[in-house]
C-alpha positions in Angstrom: -98.9 25.2 39.4 -100.3 25.3 42.9 -103.7 23.2 42.7 -103.0 21.1 39.8 -104.0 17.5 39.8 -102.8 14.8 37.7 -105.4 13.6 35.4 -103.3 11.2 33.2 -100.0 8.7 33.7 -97.6 8.0 30.9 -94.7 5.7 31.1 -92.1 7.2 28.4 -91.2 10.4 27.2 -92.7 9.7 23.5 -96.0 9.3 24.8 -96.5 12.7 25.3 -95.2 14.6 22.4 -98.5 14.9 20.4 -100.2 15.7 23.6 -98.0 17.9 24.8 -98.2 19.9 21.3 -102.0 19.7 21.6 -102.2 21.1 25.1 -99.9 24.2 24.0 -102.0 24.7 20.9 -105.6 24.8 23.0 -103.6 27.2 25.5 -104.3 25.1 28.7 -101.9 25.3 31.2 -100.3 22.3 32.2 -97.4 20.5 32.9 -95.6 17.0 33.4 -94.2 16.1 36.6 -90.9 14.1 36.2 -90.8 14.6 32.7 -87.3 15.2 32.8 -86.0 12.6 34.9 -87.9 10.1 33.1 -86.1 10.8 29.7 -82.4 10.9 31.1 -83.7 7.3 32.9 -86.5 5.8 31.1 -86.0 2.6 32.7 -86.7 3.9 36.6 -90.3 5.3 35.3 -92.6 2.9 37.2 -89.6 3.7 40.1 -90.6 7.7 39.8 -94.6 7.3 39.5 -94.2 7.9 35.5 -94.9 11.3 33.7 -98.1 12.7 35.4 -99.6 15.5 33.4 -101.2 17.7 35.5 -104.2 20.3 34.9 -105.9 22.7 36.9 -109.3 21.0 38.1 -111.5 23.8 35.9 -109.7 22.5 32.9 -110.0 18.6 33.5 -113.3 18.1 31.2 -111.6 19.7 28.3 -108.5 17.6 28.7 -110.4 14.2 29.4 -112.2 15.1 26.1 -108.6 15.6 24.2 -107.0 12.8 25.7 -110.2 10.4 24.9 -110.3 11.8 21.4 -105.9 11.0 21.1 -106.4 7.5 22.4 -109.2 5.6 23.7 -106.7 3.2 25.6 -104.3 5.4 27.7 -104.5 4.8 31.1 -106.1 7.9 32.6 -106.3 8.3 36.1 
């Protein structure tokens, strides 16, 4: 996924469940960096830099709108 950039960071795996479903339904190419390792060891989330949502820069605006509608209190990068 060359060229993909971080748009949001999450601390725990449960925070991305709904967002992951929405992105898949909208067919937006994405991936969650560190998702698997933090699922195994959630207490080290901060050490790994959290779960980072990576998307292509062409999709930033659409994903930002989804994030804004989902929860305005999310920690957006």
